[in-house]
Steps between C-alpha positions, in 0.01 A plus 500: 500500500601689810826697514653231719408227251638697207830562678532135602428382146749751362765371739429142393504592131845655537627192684359281222654722233160532331518809279139483382369466855716789618369724223141398566528552873667839453202610294265348756676696775448826310131424440456419869657830604811347656779757535753406227788557740343260749445246223866517405644490852247272672428278202784486248797555728371253757512238228868576444555490875353149511730390217803662663441294811454185294823577315685535829376158612569330167132462411519741206767567242621781273260413212206517743601849608546618142158374394337655808671834438375496142144432620527773763604747229175428316301613803723799575474626140122517545498638853776760494334753264208521744709580808429828673745776424613545859594133520655481156732796542697451816799689358737244649793393283646151551808353330520121484785272402658158556852461639784467250555143386138400566269467199195389700259792486159335546461631855612846394253497213211406727588784737520731199153398381345553843675833566403624155140397564512687830600815313874528559740614230737212431857508377572141394874432493452135410709198601874485579541868582854628576550690825594812304168493313304495825701797628475693172124444494458638851713801408339575165139377531456581870260219602358512851541123530760260360398133494771235460427131459698177474403138456847346511687491829836604356351815341322628810823645632478760227234667716738629769736604222228724356424648841869567565539657155202727569668608823829568321312712245321684784166383363391254767284751689316597182337161439330219690654163415283189514609144427335168422536164332524132583816498719428838666362536853398786724810428709727531195329824398557647844861380507592674175321822593204479261186696586267207454437146379208354310463124459238527224343747259206619710725551803743700287216731393395553861862562597546767234179666614622511859840637405355773281240573764781575746616763253153641451426292192214264420409222737 
């Protein structure tokens, strides 16, 4: 198979949630000399991007995303050890958490998987994170990027609370804040003073790369 065919099949296998196919195609990609990073970003993550769009339009549901993420992990577990050192060690630290009161962390977990595969150090704060925990994490762990997500409309307003709390603690300038989740938009992100918005996992990875690149980090 050509590289293009392998990547397309990998994307389709993730969408189908086929763990065996994902594992087989990951090994096929390595045998064919496909860059593991390319296989992850242009194969696996594109599958999640397809599902994210289907979820937004009501064509896919939470179980579909969970099964696909599990299948994607099969491929990533095979591909990641073969990534080149310069791509696997970006030295970027990213903290991720879901707004307080919101237990829906599927989107956050997908972003975590993709950022980890791309070589970023992840601080996973989990679901329903209090504002104080976000602030304490920025102060103590010093991530370059703080990612906040929300799936429920009434919890999304915790995002500006975090940003305001970071300002009050004189920490806002030390971290880039990105937001995402079902009810979030680029307009909302701009309104609350976030540094960026990602509407799916692959876009979030690209966003983090751009933000760290502005600071001299990895693209």
